[in-house]
C-alpha positions in Angstrom: 0.0 0.0 0.0 1.3 3.5 -0.8 0.1 5.6 2.1 -1.5 5.3 5.5 -5.0 6.0 4.0 -4.7 3.6 1.1 -7.1 1.1 2.6 -9.5 3.9 3.7 -9.3 5.3 0.2 -10.4 2.0 -1.4 -13.4 1.8 1.0 -14.3 5.5 0.3 -14.2 4.8 -3.5 -16.5 1.8 -3.2 -18.9 3.8 -0.9 -18.9 6.8 -3.3 -19.5 4.5 -6.3 -22.5 3.0 -4.6 -23.9 6.3 -3.5 -23.8 7.7 -7.0 -25.0 4.5 -8.6 -28.0 4.0 -6.4 -29.3 7.4 -7.5 -28.7 6.7 -11.1 -30.1 3.2 -10.8 -33.4 4.6 -9.4 -33.2 3.0 -5.9 -33.9 6.3 -4.2 -37.1 6.7 -6.3 -38.4 3.4 -4.8 -37.0 3.7 -1.2 -37.0 7.5 -0.7 -34.5 8.9 1.7 -31.5 6.5 2.1 -27.9 6.6 3.1 -24.7 4.7 2.2 -22.3 4.2 5.1 -19.1 2.5 6.0 -19.7 1.7 9.7 -19.2 -1.4 11.9 -22.6 -3.2 11.7 -23.0 -3.2 15.5 -23.2 0.6 15.4 -26.2 0.7 13.0 -29.6 1.0 14.5 -32.0 -1.9 13.8 -35.6 -2.7 14.9 -37.9 0.3 15.6 -35.2 2.8 14.8 -34.0 1.1 11.6 -33.7 3.3 8.5 -33.2 2.5 4.8 -29.5 2.2 4.5 -26.7 0.4 2.6 -23.6 -0.3 4.6 -20.2 -1.5 3.4 -17.8 -2.8 6.0 -14.2 -4.1 5.7 -14.1 -7.2 7.9 -11.0 -9.1 6.7 -7.7 -8.5 4.9 -5.8 -11.4 3.3 -2.7 -11.8 1.1 -3.1 -11.6 -2.6 -1.7 -15.0 -3.4 -1.9 -14.6 -7.2 0.5 -11.6 -7.2 2.8 -13.3 -4.7 3.2 -16.1 -7.2 4.1 -13.6 -9.9 6.7 -12.1 -7.6 8.4 -15.4 -7.1 9.2 -15.8 -10.8 8.3 -12.6 -12.7 10.3 -9.8 -14.2 11.6 -6.9 -12.1 8.5 -4.8 -13.1 6.1 -7.6 -12.2 7.8 -8.2 -8.9 7.5 -4.5 -8.0 3.8 -4.5 -8.9 3.2 -7.7 -7.0 4.7 -6.1 -3.9 2.1 -3.4 -4.1 -0.7 -5.8 -4.7 -0.1 -8.1 -1.8 -3.5 -7.6 -0.1 -7.1 -8.4 -0.9 -9.9 -6.5 1.0 -13.0 -8.4 2.0 -16.3 -6.5 2.5 -19.7 -7.3 3.8 -22.4 -5.3 2.0 -25.5 -5.1 4.1 -29.0 -3.6 3.4 -31.3 -2.2 6.1 -34.9 -1.3 5.5 -37.3 1.1 7.1 -40.2 -0.5 5.3 -41.1 -3.7 3.6 -38.9 -4.6 0.5 -36.6 -1.6 1.1 -33.6 -3.9 2.1 -34.2 -6.1 -1.0 -34.4 -3.1 -3.3 -31.2 -1.6 -1.9 -29.1 -4.7 -2.0 -30.5 -5.8 -5.4 -29.6 -2.4 -6.8 -26.1 -2.6 -5.3 -25.4 -6.1 -6.6 -26.6 -5.1 -10.0 -24.4 -2.1 -10.1 -21.3 -4.1 -9.2 -22.2 -6.8 -11.7 -22.4 -4.1 -14.4 -19.2 -2.4 -13.4 -17.0 -4.9 -11.6 -13.8 -2.9 -12.3 -13.6 0.7 -11.1 -11.1 2.6 -13.2 -9.3 5.9 -12.5 -12.2 7.6 -14.3 -14.4 6.5 -11.4 -11.8 6.6 -8.6 -10.2 10.0 -9.1 -13.4 12.2 -8.9 -14.4 10.4 -5.6 -11.0 10.9 -4.0 -10.9 14.5 -5.3 -14.2 15.3 -3.6 -12.9 13.8 -0.3 -9.8 16.0 -0.5 -11.7 19.1 -1.4 -14.3 18.7 1.4 -11.7 18.7 4.1 -12.2 15.2 5.4 -9.8 13.8 7.9 -6.6 13.0 6.1 -7.6 15.2 3.1 -4.0 15.8 2.1 -3.3 12.0 2.0 -6.5 11.4 0.0 -5.2 14.0 -2.5 -1.8 12.1 -2.6 -3.4 8.8 -3.5 -5.7 10.1 -6.2 -3.2 9.1 -9.0 -1.9 6.0 -7.2 -4.9 3.7 -7.5 -5.2 2.5 -11.1 -8.2 0.2 -10.6 -10.3 -1.7 -8.1 -11.7 -5.1 -9.1 -14.7 -6.3 -7.2 -15.5 -10.0 -7.1 -18.4 -11.7 -5.3 -17.6 -14.1 -2.5 -20.2 -16.8 -1.6 -20.0 -17.8 2.0 -21.5 -20.9 3.3 -24.3 -20.6 5.9 -21.8 -21.7 8.6 -19.2 -19.1 7.6 -22.0 -16.4 7.3 -23.2 -17.3 10.8 -19.6 -17.1 12.2 -19.1 -13.7 10.5 -22.2 -12.1 12.0 -21.5 -13.7 15.4 -18.0 -12.1 15.3 -19.6 -8.7 14.3 -21.9 -8.9 17.3 -24.7 -7.4 15.2 -28.2 -8.4 14.3 -28.2 -10.1 10.9 -29.6 -8.3 7.9 -29.7 -9.2 4.2 -26.1 -9.0 2.9 -23.6 -10.0 0.3 -19.8 -10.3 0.5 -17.2 -9.1 -1.9 -13.4 -9.1 -2.4 -11.7 -6.0 -3.6 -8.3 -6.4 -5.4 -6.4 -3.2 -5.9 -3.7 -2.2 -8.4 -1.7 0.6 -6.9 1.5 2.5 -7.6 3.8 4.3 -5.0 2.6 7.8 -4.2 5.9 9.3 -5.4 5.6 7.5 -8.8 1.9 8.6 -9.1 2.8 12.2 -8.4 5.6 12.2 -10.9 3.3 10.6 -13.5 0.7 13.2 -12.9 3.2 16.0 -13.2 4.5 14.6 -16.5 1.0 14.5 -17.8 0.3 18.1 -16.9 3.6 19.2 -18.4 2.8 17.5 -21.7 
């Protein structure tokens, strides 16, 4: 990873992609007021206080074994790239509903969005991180630094068994809600290389 906020940046990009996509996809027209968050599930209100909400939560980080294999036998360039791509990020995407069918509508829209666009390119990534930097979020300077370092994010569905799903929600200590799990694989460059590349592009 290229900066202290690299992982947070990936989560922020996916969250922003879902926020924008749900509006375009028409989910808000069906559900009404809704929010997209990135909170631990045990901090989200359920029951009588439940609101229509889509939440993405990073629950696990694992080595990217495919790129480690490349590192063992690849060229110098492949080895360098593999070192940057040594992690996979695992997310649980959960829908909450204030009314009947709201949760199904939200999760269905999100799953469809990711199915249509499983690879988030820099055309999607850069505007979201730029907005974070401009709005003065915590770590805004670092978000600005990583704008040009994330080349793409690839989202792949993960299908957990009922046993694994039960263990996950037990570990989260939260009330189960309709959810899907995804793996995010990220192609990144060092911040310094990304800055130099951006400057070369501006200088023609």
